[in-house]
C-alpha positions in Angstrom: -223.9 -44.1 -64.2 -227.2 -45.6 -65.5 -227.9 -46.5 -69.1 -230.2 -43.4 -69.5 -227.4 -41.1 -68.4 -224.9 -42.8 -70.7 -227.3 -42.4 -73.6 -228.0 -38.7 -72.8 -224.2 -38.1 -72.6 -223.5 -39.8 -75.9 -226.4 -37.9 -77.6 -225.1 -34.7 -76.2 -221.6 -35.4 -77.6 -223.0 -36.2 -81.0 -225.0 -32.9 -80.9 -221.8 -31.0 -80.1 -220.1 -32.8 -83.1 -223.0 -32.0 -85.3 -222.8 -28.3 -84.5 -219.0 -28.2 -84.9 -219.3 -30.0 -88.3 -221.9 -27.6 -89.4 -219.8 -24.6 -88.3 -216.6 -25.8 -90.0 -218.5 -26.9 -93.2 -220.1 -23.4 -93.6 -216.7 -21.8 -92.9 -215.2 -24.0 -95.6 -217.8 -23.0 -98.1 -216.8 -19.3 -97.5 -213.1 -20.0 -97.1 -212.6 -19.7 -100.8 -213.4 -16.0 -100.5 -210.6 -15.4 -98.1 -207.3 -14.2 -99.5 -204.6 -16.5 -98.2 -202.2 -13.6 -98.1 -204.2 -12.0 -95.2 -206.4 -14.8 -93.9 -204.4 -18.0 -94.3 -206.1 -20.0 -91.6 -209.6 -19.4 -93.0 -208.5 -20.0 -96.6 -207.1 -23.4 -95.4 -210.4 -24.7 -94.2 -211.7 -25.2 -97.8 -209.2 -28.1 -98.2 -210.9 -30.1 -95.5 -214.4 -29.7 -97.0 -214.7 -33.3 -98.2 -213.9 -34.5 -94.6 -216.5 -32.2 -93.1 -219.1 -33.3 -95.7 -218.5 -36.9 -94.8 -218.8 -36.0 -91.1 -222.2 -34.2 -91.9 -223.4 -37.4 -93.6 -222.5 -39.5 -90.6 -224.2 -37.3 -88.1 -227.3 -37.0 -90.3 -227.5 -40.8 -90.5 -227.2 -41.0 -86.7 -230.1 -38.5 -86.1 -232.3 -40.1 -88.8 -231.8 -43.6 -87.2 -232.6 -42.0 -83.8 -235.6 -40.2 -85.4 -234.5 -36.9 -84.0 -235.8 -34.9 -86.9 -235.0 -31.5 -85.4 -231.4 -32.3 -84.9 -231.2 -34.1 -88.3 -232.3 -30.8 -89.9 -229.0 -29.2 -89.1 -226.7 -31.5 -91.2 -229.4 -31.7 -93.8 -229.5 -28.0 -94.4 -225.7 -27.9 -94.4 -225.4 -30.6 -97.0 -228.0 -28.9 -99.2 -225.7 -25.8 -99.0 -222.8 -27.9 -100.2 -224.5 -28.9 -103.5 -222.7 -26.1 -105.5 -219.3 -27.4 -104.1 -220.2 -31.0 -104.8 -221.0 -30.0 -108.3 -217.4 -28.9 -108.9 -216.1 -32.4 -108.4 -219.1 -34.6 -109.5 -221.7 -34.2 -112.1 -224.5 -36.6 -113.0 -224.5 -35.6 -116.6 -228.0 -36.8 -117.1 -228.9 -34.3 -119.8 -225.6 -34.2 -121.6 -225.6 -35.2 -125.3 -222.6 -36.4 -127.3 -220.5 -33.5 -128.5 -220.5 -32.8 -132.2 -217.0 -31.8 -133.1 -218.2 -30.5 -136.5 -220.1 -27.7 -134.9 -217.3 -26.5 -132.6 -213.6 -26.7 -131.8 -211.9 -28.9 -129.2 -209.5 -27.6 -126.6 -207.2 -29.7 -124.5 -205.1 -28.9 -121.5 -202.3 -31.3 -120.3 -199.4 -31.0 -117.8 -197.0 -33.4 -119.5 -194.4 -33.4 -116.7 -191.5 -32.8 -119.1 -192.4 -36.0 -121.0 -190.8 -37.8 -118.1 -187.4 -36.4 -119.3 -187.1 -39.4 -121.6 -184.6 -39.1 -124.5 -186.3 -41.2 -127.2 -189.2 -38.8 -128.0 -191.6 -41.7 -128.0 -193.7 -40.4 -125.1 -194.1 -37.0 -126.8 -195.2 -38.8 -130.0 -197.6 -41.0 -128.1 -199.2 -38.0 -126.5 -199.5 -36.4 -130.0 -201.1 -39.5 -131.4 -203.7 -39.3 -128.6 -204.4 -35.7 -129.4 -205.0 -36.7 -133.0 -207.4 -39.4 -132.0 -209.3 -36.9 -129.9 -209.4 -34.4 -132.8 -207.9 -31.7 -130.7 -207.8 -28.3 -132.4 -206.1 -26.2 -129.7 -203.6 -27.8 -127.2 -202.3 -26.1 -124.1 -199.3 -27.9 -122.6 -197.6 -27.2 -119.2 -194.2 -28.5 -118.2 -193.4 -28.9 -121.9 -189.9 -29.9 -123.0 -188.8 -29.1 -126.5 -185.9 -31.6 -126.8 -186.1 -35.3 -126.2 -182.5 -36.4 -126.8 -181.7 -35.1 -130.3 -185.4 -34.9 -131.3 -187.2 -31.6 -131.5 -190.8 -32.4 -130.2 -192.4 -29.3 -131.8 -191.5 -30.5 -135.3 -193.8 -33.5 -134.9 -196.5 -31.5 -133.3 -196.5 -28.7 -135.9 -197.1 -31.4 -138.6 -200.6 -31.9 -137.1 -201.2 -28.4 -135.6 -200.7 -26.8 -138.9 -200.7 -23.2 -137.7 -197.8 -24.0 -135.4 -197.3 -22.9 -131.9 -197.1 -20.0 -129.5 -194.3 -20.2 -127.0 -194.6 -18.9 -123.5 -192.0 -18.7 -120.7 -189.7 -21.7 -120.6 -192.1 -24.7 -120.4 -195.4 -23.2 -121.7 -196.7 -23.7 -125.2 -200.0 -23.6 -127.2 -200.4 -25.5 -130.4 -203.2 -24.7 -132.8 -204.9 -25.9 -136.0 -206.3 -22.4 -136.3 -204.3 -19.2 -137.2 -202.5 -17.7 -134.2 -202.7 -13.9 -134.6 -200.8 -12.8 -131.5 -199.4 -14.1 -128.3 -197.7 -13.0 -125.1 -196.3 -14.0 -121.7 -197.6 -13.3 -118.2 -194.5 -13.2 -116.1 -195.1 -14.0 -112.4 -191.7 -12.6 -111.4 -189.7 -13.7 -108.4 -188.1 -17.1 -107.8 -190.7 -19.4 -109.4 -190.7 -21.8 -112.3 -194.3 -21.2 -113.0 -195.9 -18.8 -115.5 -198.8 -18.1 -117.8 -199.3 -17.1 -121.4 -202.0 -16.2 -123.9 -202.6 -16.5 -127.7 -205.2 -14.8 -129.8 -206.5 -17.5 -132.2 -208.8 -17.0 -135.2 -211.5 -19.7 -134.9 -213.8 -19.5 -138.0 -213.3 -15.7 -138.3 -213.8 -14.9 -134.6 -210.9 -14.3 -132.3 -210.6 -16.2 -129.0 -207.9 -15.4 -126.5 -206.6 -18.7 -125.1 -204.8 -18.6 -121.7 -202.4 -21.3 -120.7 -201.7 -21.2 -117.0 -199.4 -23.1 -114.6 -199.7 -21.9 -111.0 -197.4 -22.5 -108.0 -197.3 -26.0 -106.7 -198.3 -27.0 -103.2 -194.8 -27.8 -102.1 -195.9 -31.0 -100.4 -194.2 -33.5 -102.7 -191.0 -31.4 -102.7 -190.9 -31.3 -98.9 -191.4 -35.1 -98.6 -188.7 -35.8 -101.2 -186.2 -33.7 -99.1 -187.3 -35.6 -96.0 -186.8 -38.9 -97.7 -183.3 -38.0 -98.9 -182.3 -36.9 -95.4 -183.6 -40.1 -93.9 -181.7 -42.1 -96.4 -178.5 -40.4 -95.2 -179.3 -41.5 -91.7 -180.7 -38.2 -90.4 -183.3 -38.4 -87.6 -186.2 -36.2 -88.2 -189.0 -35.8 -85.7 -192.6 -36.0 -86.9 -193.5 -32.5 -85.7 -190.6 -31.1 -87.7 -192.0 -32.7 -90.9 -195.5 -31.4 -90.1 -194.1 -27.9 -89.6 -192.1 -28.1 -92.9 -195.1 -29.4 -94.9 -197.4 -26.7 -93.4 -194.9 -24.0 -94.1 -194.4 -25.0 -97.7 -198.1 -25.5 -98.2 -199.1 -22.2 -96.9 -196.3 -20.4 -98.8 -197.5 -22.1 -102.0 -201.1 -21.1 -101.3 -200.1 -17.5 -100.8 -197.9 -17.3 -103.9 -200.6 -19.1 -106.0 -203.2 -16.6 -104.9 -201.0 -13.7 -106.0 -200.4 -15.4 -109.4 -204.1 -16.0 -109.8 -204.9 -12.3 -109.1 -202.4 -11.3 -111.8 -203.8 -13.8 -114.4 -207.4 -12.8 -113.5 -206.6 -9.2 -114.2 -205.4 -10.1 -117.7 -208.5 -12.2 -118.3 -210.7 -9.3 -117.4 -208.8 -7.0 -119.6 -208.9 -9.3 -122.6 -210.3 -7.8 -125.8 -211.6 -11.2 -126.9 -213.7 -14.0 -125.3 -211.4 -16.0 -123.1 -210.7 -19.7 -122.8 -208.6 -20.5 -119.8 -206.7 -23.8 -119.6 -204.2 -25.1 -117.2 -202.9 -26.6 -114.1 -204.0 -24.4 -111.2 -202.5 -26.7 -108.5 -205.6 -25.9 -106.4 -209.0 -27.4 -105.7 -212.4 -26.1 -106.6 -213.8 -23.6 -104.2 -210.4 -22.4 -103.2 -209.4 -18.8 -103.4 -207.3 -19.5 -106.5 -210.2 -21.3 -108.3 -212.7 -18.6 -107.4 -210.4 -15.8 -108.6 -209.5 -17.6 -111.8 -213.1 -18.4 -112.6 -214.5 -15.0 -111.9 -217.3 -14.5 -114.4 -216.2 -17.4 -116.6 -218.0 -20.8 -116.9 -216.4 -23.9 -115.4 -216.5 -26.4 -118.3 -216.9 -29.4 -116.1 -219.8 -28.0 -114.3 -221.4 -27.0 -117.6 -221.2 -30.2 -119.5 -219.0 -32.8 -117.7 -220.2 -36.0 -116.0 -219.0 -38.4 -113.3 -216.3 -37.8 -110.7 -213.5 -35.5 -112.0 -210.0 -36.3 -110.7 -207.2 -34.9 -112.8 -204.1 -35.8 -110.6 -202.8 -39.3 -111.0 -201.4 -39.5 -107.5 -203.1 -40.6 -104.3 -204.8 -37.2 -104.0 -208.4 -37.4 -105.3 -208.4 -33.8 -106.5 -209.3 -31.8 -109.6 -206.5 -29.3 -110.2 -206.6 -29.0 -114.0 -209.3 -26.9 -115.6 -210.8 -25.5 -118.8 -212.9 -22.3 -118.2 -214.5 -20.2 -120.8 -216.3 -16.9 -121.5 -220.1 -16.9 -121.5 -220.0 -15.9 -125.2 -219.0 -19.5 -125.9 -221.0 -22.6 -125.3 -219.7 -26.0 -124.0 -220.7 -29.1 -125.9 -218.7 -31.7 -124.0 -216.1 -32.1 -121.3 -214.0 -35.1 -120.2 -210.6 -36.4 -119.1 -208.6 -39.4 -120.4 -207.1 -41.9 -118.0 -203.6 -42.1 -119.7 -200.4 -42.6 -117.8 -197.8 -40.4 -119.6 -197.7 -37.9 -116.7 -198.8 -37.4 -113.1 -201.8 -35.5 -114.5 -204.6 -36.5 -116.7 -205.4 -34.4 -119.8 -208.8 -32.6 -119.9 -210.8 -31.9 -123.1 -213.6 -29.6 -124.0 -215.6 -29.0 -127.1 -216.7 -25.3 -127.5 -218.7 -23.3 -130.0 -219.9 -19.8 -130.6 
Protein backbone atom coordinates (compact mmCIF):
# COMPACT_ATOMS: atom_id res chain seq x y z
CA UNK A 1 0.00 0.00 0.00
CA UNK A 2 1.49 3.34 -1.07
CA UNK A 3 1.88 6.42 1.10
CA UNK A 4 -0.99 8.16 -0.68
CA UNK A 5 -3.32 5.22 -0.01
CA UNK A 6 -2.28 5.12 3.66
CA UNK A 7 -2.88 8.87 3.97
CA UNK A 8 -6.34 8.59 2.37
CA UNK A 9 -7.26 5.67 4.62
CA UNK A 10 -6.09 7.54 7.73
CA UNK A 11 -7.99 10.68 6.72
CA UNK A 12 -11.10 8.61 6.05
CA UNK A 13 -10.91 7.06 9.53
CA UNK A 14 -10.51 10.52 11.11
CA UNK A 15 -13.54 11.68 9.14
CA UNK A 16 -15.57 8.75 10.48
CA UNK A 17 -14.43 9.61 14.02
CA UNK A 18 -15.33 13.27 13.40
CA UNK A 19 -18.86 12.35 12.35
CA UNK A 20 -19.31 9.95 15.27
CA UNK A 21 -18.03 12.53 17.75
CA UNK A 22 -20.43 15.11 16.33
CA UNK A 23 -23.33 12.67 16.51
CA UNK A 24 -22.68 11.61 20.11
CA UNK A 25 -22.01 15.17 21.27
CA UNK A 26 -25.31 16.43 19.88
CA UNK A 27 -27.06 13.40 21.38
CA UNK A 28 -25.44 14.26 24.73
CA UNK A 29 -26.68 17.84 24.56
CA UNK A 30 -30.23 16.57 24.16
CA UNK A 31 -29.77 13.60 26.50
CA UNK A 32 -30.71 15.76 29.48
CA UNK A 33 -34.24 16.01 28.08
CA UNK A 34 -34.69 12.24 28.15
CA UNK A 35 -36.38 10.83 31.23
CA UNK A 36 -34.12 8.02 32.55
CA UNK A 37 -37.18 6.06 33.63
CA UNK A 38 -38.09 5.43 29.98
CA UNK A 39 -34.94 6.33 28.01
CA UNK A 40 -32.04 5.24 30.21
CA UNK A 41 -29.46 4.78 27.45
CA UNK A 42 -30.07 8.22 25.91
CA UNK A 43 -30.05 9.90 29.33
CA UNK A 44 -26.67 8.28 30.10
CA UNK A 45 -24.94 9.97 27.15
CA UNK A 46 -24.88 13.33 28.93
CA UNK A 47 -22.32 11.96 31.42
CA UNK A 48 -19.82 11.43 28.60
CA UNK A 49 -20.18 14.95 27.19
CA UNK A 50 -16.78 16.18 28.50
CA UNK A 51 -15.08 13.26 26.71
CA UNK A 52 -16.92 13.98 23.46
CA UNK A 53 -16.03 17.68 23.66
CA UNK A 54 -12.36 16.83 24.09
CA UNK A 55 -12.66 14.49 21.10
CA UNK A 56 -14.23 17.28 19.04
CA UNK A 57 -11.33 19.57 19.94
CA UNK A 58 -8.81 16.96 18.85
CA UNK A 59 -10.41 16.31 15.45
CA UNK A 60 -10.89 20.07 14.93
CA UNK A 61 -7.16 20.57 15.53
CA UNK A 62 -6.36 17.77 13.07
CA UNK A 63 -8.48 19.26 10.27
CA UNK A 64 -7.12 22.76 10.91
CA UNK A 65 -3.53 21.49 10.67
CA UNK A 66 -4.45 19.70 7.46
CA UNK A 67 -6.24 22.84 6.25
CA UNK A 68 -9.37 20.88 5.45
CA UNK A 69 -11.70 23.76 6.30
CA UNK A 70 -14.88 21.99 5.15
CA UNK A 71 -14.27 19.06 7.51
CA UNK A 72 -13.09 21.37 10.31
CA UNK A 73 -16.47 23.10 10.12
CA UNK A 74 -18.20 20.00 11.54
CA UNK A 75 -16.50 19.94 14.98
CA UNK A 76 -16.42 23.75 15.01
CA UNK A 77 -20.20 23.98 14.72
CA UNK A 78 -20.63 21.23 17.31
CA UNK A 79 -18.33 23.00 19.78
CA UNK A 80 -20.23 26.26 19.33
CA UNK A 81 -23.41 24.32 20.17
CA UNK A 82 -21.71 23.19 23.38
CA UNK A 83 -21.19 26.72 24.72
CA UNK A 84 -24.33 26.62 26.94
CA UNK A 85 -23.16 23.32 28.44
CA UNK A 86 -19.61 24.59 28.99
CA UNK A 87 -21.13 27.60 30.75
CA UNK A 88 -22.61 25.32 33.42
CA UNK A 89 -19.14 24.25 34.57
CA UNK A 90 -16.94 27.22 33.64
CA UNK A 91 -17.53 30.96 33.65
CA UNK A 92 -15.04 33.67 32.73
CA UNK A 93 -16.67 36.09 35.16
CA UNK A 94 -15.25 39.06 33.25
CA UNK A 95 -18.07 41.41 34.14
CA UNK A 96 -18.74 40.29 37.70
CA UNK A 97 -18.34 42.85 40.47
CA UNK A 98 -17.64 42.18 44.13
CA UNK A 99 -20.91 41.33 45.92
CA UNK A 100 -22.16 43.86 48.44
CA UNK A 101 -23.64 41.88 51.33
CA UNK A 102 -25.31 45.01 52.69
CA UNK A 103 -27.63 45.13 49.70
CA UNK A 104 -28.68 41.50 49.84
CA UNK A 105 -28.65 38.28 51.82
CA UNK A 106 -26.23 35.40 51.58
CA UNK A 107 -27.30 31.78 51.18
CA UNK A 108 -25.04 28.75 51.59
CA UNK A 109 -25.51 25.07 50.81
CA UNK A 110 -23.26 22.38 52.25
CA UNK A 111 -23.35 18.59 52.45
CA UNK A 112 -21.45 18.15 55.73
CA UNK A 113 -21.27 14.32 55.55
CA UNK A 114 -22.48 13.86 59.15
CA UNK A 115 -19.51 15.97 60.33
CA UNK A 116 -17.38 12.88 59.75
CA UNK A 117 -19.27 11.25 62.64
CA UNK A 118 -16.68 12.68 65.01
CA UNK A 119 -17.69 12.92 68.67
CA UNK A 120 -15.91 16.08 69.83
CA UNK A 121 -18.12 18.58 68.00
CA UNK A 122 -15.05 20.49 66.81
CA UNK A 123 -15.74 19.92 63.11
CA UNK A 124 -19.30 21.23 63.45
CA UNK A 125 -17.96 24.30 65.29
CA UNK A 126 -15.28 24.88 62.65
CA UNK A 127 -17.90 24.83 59.92
CA UNK A 128 -20.02 27.28 61.91
CA UNK A 129 -17.01 29.59 62.32
CA UNK A 130 -16.52 29.53 58.55
CA UNK A 131 -20.17 30.41 57.98
CA UNK A 132 -19.74 33.38 60.33
CA UNK A 133 -16.67 34.55 58.43
CA UNK A 134 -18.64 34.36 55.18
CA UNK A 135 -21.56 36.33 56.74
CA UNK A 136 -24.07 33.64 55.80
CA UNK A 137 -27.70 34.53 56.51
CA UNK A 138 -29.43 31.30 55.44
CA UNK A 139 -27.66 27.96 55.68
CA UNK A 140 -28.93 24.72 54.10
CA UNK A 141 -27.19 21.59 55.37
CA UNK A 142 -27.48 18.08 54.01
CA UNK A 143 -26.34 14.98 55.90
CA UNK A 144 -26.56 17.01 59.11
CA UNK A 145 -26.01 15.26 62.43
CA UNK A 146 -27.52 16.80 65.56
CA UNK A 147 -25.33 15.06 68.14
CA UNK A 148 -21.54 14.95 68.24
CA UNK A 149 -20.88 12.86 71.29
CA UNK A 150 -22.71 14.60 74.14
CA UNK A 151 -22.81 17.94 72.28
CA UNK A 152 -25.92 19.23 70.55
CA UNK A 153 -24.69 20.98 67.42
CA UNK A 154 -27.79 23.11 66.88
CA UNK A 155 -27.26 24.92 70.19
CA UNK A 156 -24.07 26.48 68.83
CA UNK A 157 -25.59 27.20 65.42
CA UNK A 158 -28.69 28.90 66.83
CA UNK A 159 -26.50 31.33 68.78
CA UNK A 160 -25.49 32.82 65.42
CA UNK A 161 -28.55 31.99 63.32
CA UNK A 162 -30.75 33.89 65.74
CA UNK A 163 -34.09 32.85 64.25
CA UNK A 164 -33.21 29.22 64.78
CA UNK A 165 -33.74 26.31 62.48
CA UNK A 166 -36.27 24.41 60.43
CA UNK A 167 -35.89 20.64 60.59
CA UNK A 168 -36.60 18.35 57.70
CA UNK A 169 -36.57 14.59 57.52
CA UNK A 170 -33.71 13.00 59.46
CA UNK A 171 -30.53 14.78 58.26
CA UNK A 172 -31.94 17.93 56.61
CA UNK A 173 -31.91 21.35 58.26
CA UNK A 174 -32.14 25.07 57.40
CA UNK A 175 -30.65 27.68 59.76
CA UNK A 176 -31.65 31.32 59.37
CA UNK A 177 -30.85 34.82 60.65
CA UNK A 178 -34.26 35.91 59.33
CA UNK A 179 -37.66 34.89 60.75
CA UNK A 180 -38.83 31.42 59.66
CA UNK A 181 -42.59 31.63 59.15
CA UNK A 182 -43.37 28.09 58.07
CA UNK A 183 -41.66 24.89 56.97
CA UNK A 184 -42.37 21.39 55.73
CA UNK A 185 -40.95 18.10 54.46
CA UNK A 186 -41.00 16.63 50.98
CA UNK A 187 -41.04 12.89 51.59
CA UNK A 188 -39.58 10.84 48.74
CA UNK A 189 -41.07 7.62 50.12
CA UNK A 190 -39.65 4.17 49.51
CA UNK A 191 -36.34 2.76 50.77
CA UNK A 192 -34.18 5.89 50.55
CA UNK A 193 -32.21 8.01 53.01
CA UNK A 194 -32.68 11.09 50.86
CA UNK A 195 -35.31 13.80 51.14
CA UNK A 196 -36.07 17.49 50.68
CA UNK A 197 -37.61 20.25 52.75
CA UNK A 198 -38.65 23.89 52.52
CA UNK A 199 -38.94 26.92 54.76
CA UNK A 200 -40.73 30.23 54.21
CA UNK A 201 -38.34 32.93 55.40
CA UNK A 202 -39.12 36.63 55.88
CA UNK A 203 -36.26 38.55 54.27
CA UNK A 204 -36.76 42.27 54.84
CA UNK A 205 -40.53 41.96 54.82
CA UNK A 206 -40.70 39.72 51.74
CA UNK A 207 -41.21 35.97 51.94
CA UNK A 208 -38.82 33.62 50.18
CA UNK A 209 -39.39 29.87 50.07
CA UNK A 210 -36.02 28.16 50.52
CA UNK A 211 -35.80 24.53 49.40
CA UNK A 212 -33.12 22.25 50.80
CA UNK A 213 -32.66 19.16 48.61
CA UNK A 214 -30.60 15.98 48.82
CA UNK A 215 -31.26 13.62 45.92
CA UNK A 216 -30.37 9.95 45.47
CA UNK A 217 -26.68 9.10 45.22
CA UNK A 218 -25.10 7.48 42.16
CA UNK A 219 -24.37 4.26 44.03
CA UNK A 220 -20.86 4.06 42.54
CA UNK A 221 -18.93 4.49 45.79
CA UNK A 222 -21.26 2.14 47.65
CA UNK A 223 -20.73 -0.59 45.06
CA UNK A 224 -16.95 -0.19 45.08
CA UNK A 225 -16.88 -0.41 48.89
CA UNK A 226 -18.82 -3.69 48.72
CA UNK A 227 -16.38 -5.00 46.14
CA UNK A 228 -13.40 -3.99 48.27
CA UNK A 229 -14.81 -5.75 51.34
CA UNK A 230 -15.44 -8.95 49.38
CA UNK A 231 -11.94 -8.88 47.93
CA UNK A 232 -10.44 -8.38 51.40
CA UNK A 233 -12.23 -11.56 52.43
CA UNK A 234 -10.55 -13.40 49.57
CA UNK A 235 -13.44 -13.44 47.14
CA UNK A 236 -12.56 -13.51 43.44
CA UNK A 237 -14.66 -11.05 41.48
CA UNK A 238 -14.44 -10.78 37.72
CA UNK A 239 -14.10 -7.35 36.14
CA UNK A 240 -17.25 -7.75 34.06
CA UNK A 241 -19.22 -8.52 37.24
CA UNK A 242 -17.99 -5.27 38.79
CA UNK A 243 -18.92 -3.33 35.66
CA UNK A 244 -22.41 -4.84 35.64
CA UNK A 245 -22.89 -4.03 39.35
CA UNK A 246 -21.69 -0.44 38.93
CA UNK A 247 -23.85 0.08 35.84
CA UNK A 248 -26.88 -1.42 37.59
CA UNK A 249 -26.51 0.79 40.68
CA UNK A 250 -25.74 3.86 38.59
CA UNK A 251 -28.78 3.47 36.35
CA UNK A 252 -30.99 2.68 39.33
CA UNK A 253 -29.76 5.83 41.11
CA UNK A 254 -30.35 7.87 37.97
CA UNK A 255 -33.94 6.66 37.66
CA UNK A 256 -34.72 7.20 41.36
CA UNK A 257 -33.10 10.65 41.26
CA UNK A 258 -35.21 11.64 38.25
CA UNK A 259 -38.43 10.73 40.09
CA UNK A 260 -37.33 12.68 43.16
CA UNK A 261 -36.46 15.67 40.97
CA UNK A 262 -39.91 15.53 39.35
CA UNK A 263 -41.52 15.62 42.80
CA UNK A 264 -39.44 18.54 44.10
CA UNK A 265 -39.91 20.47 40.84
CA UNK A 266 -43.68 20.20 41.27
CA UNK A 267 -43.40 21.72 44.75
CA UNK A 268 -41.21 24.52 43.37
CA UNK A 269 -43.74 25.32 40.65
CA UNK A 270 -46.56 25.38 43.20
CA UNK A 271 -44.67 27.65 45.62
CA UNK A 272 -46.62 30.74 46.69
CA UNK A 273 -43.36 32.68 47.13
CA UNK A 274 -40.19 33.19 45.07
CA UNK A 275 -38.05 30.08 45.42
CA UNK A 276 -34.40 29.59 46.29
CA UNK A 277 -33.31 25.99 45.74
CA UNK A 278 -30.18 24.70 47.46
CA UNK A 279 -28.70 21.29 47.75
CA UNK A 280 -26.78 18.25 46.69
CA UNK A 281 -28.46 16.99 43.51
CA UNK A 282 -25.89 14.19 43.04
CA UNK A 283 -26.05 14.90 39.32
CA UNK A 284 -24.21 16.96 36.74
CA UNK A 285 -25.36 20.03 34.78
CA UNK A 286 -27.36 19.23 31.64
CA UNK A 287 -28.61 15.96 33.14
CA UNK A 288 -32.34 15.27 33.33
CA UNK A 289 -32.22 15.91 37.08
CA UNK A 290 -30.54 19.29 36.63
CA UNK A 291 -32.89 20.38 33.84
CA UNK A 292 -36.00 19.40 35.79
CA UNK A 293 -34.83 21.02 39.03
CA UNK A 294 -33.80 24.19 37.25
CA UNK A 295 -36.99 24.57 35.23
CA UNK A 296 -37.57 28.33 34.92
CA UNK A 297 -35.16 29.14 37.74
CA UNK A 298 -31.78 30.85 37.35
CA UNK A 299 -28.58 28.86 37.89
CA UNK A 300 -26.62 31.04 40.31
CA UNK A 301 -23.23 29.94 39.01
CA UNK A 302 -24.10 30.74 35.40
CA UNK A 303 -25.47 34.10 36.47
CA UNK A 304 -22.63 35.43 38.59
CA UNK A 305 -19.99 32.75 39.15
CA UNK A 306 -16.47 32.59 37.77
CA UNK A 307 -13.83 30.00 37.02
CA UNK A 308 -14.20 26.23 37.02
CA UNK A 309 -16.88 24.99 39.41
CA UNK A 310 -16.21 21.62 41.01
CA UNK A 311 -18.13 20.89 44.22
CA UNK A 312 -17.14 17.26 44.92
CA UNK A 313 -13.79 16.78 46.67
CA UNK A 314 -13.16 13.32 45.25
CA UNK A 315 -11.45 12.44 42.00
CA UNK A 316 -14.59 13.25 40.00
CA UNK A 317 -14.34 16.76 38.57
CA UNK A 318 -18.06 17.43 38.82
CA UNK A 319 -20.49 20.10 39.97
CA UNK A 320 -23.30 18.40 41.88
CA UNK A 321 -24.12 21.06 44.51
CA UNK A 322 -26.25 24.01 43.43
CA UNK A 323 -28.05 27.21 44.34
CA UNK A 324 -30.89 28.15 41.97
CA UNK A 325 -33.30 31.03 42.37
CA UNK A 326 -36.49 32.61 41.07
CA UNK A 327 -36.21 35.37 38.46
CA UNK A 328 -37.78 37.76 40.98
CA UNK A 329 -34.42 37.68 42.79
CA UNK A 330 -31.07 38.89 41.49
CA UNK A 331 -27.68 37.26 42.02
CA UNK A 332 -24.79 39.42 43.25
CA UNK A 333 -22.08 36.81 43.66
CA UNK A 334 -21.52 33.05 43.62
CA UNK A 335 -18.53 31.00 44.81
CA UNK A 336 -17.36 27.87 46.62
CA UNK A 337 -14.81 27.41 49.40
CA UNK A 338 -12.03 24.83 49.20
CA UNK A 339 -12.38 23.49 52.74
CA UNK A 340 -11.90 19.87 53.71
CA UNK A 341 -14.52 19.15 56.36
CA UNK A 342 -16.58 16.97 54.00
CA UNK A 343 -16.39 15.18 50.65
CA UNK A 344 -18.25 18.21 49.24
CA UNK A 345 -17.39 21.89 49.02
CA UNK A 346 -19.86 24.48 50.31
CA UNK A 347 -21.34 26.90 47.76
CA UNK A 348 -22.39 30.47 48.54
CA UNK A 349 -24.57 33.03 46.81
CA UNK A 350 -25.55 36.61 47.58
CA UNK A 351 -29.09 37.47 46.47
CA UNK A 352 -31.30 40.52 46.55
CA UNK A 353 -34.76 41.62 45.45
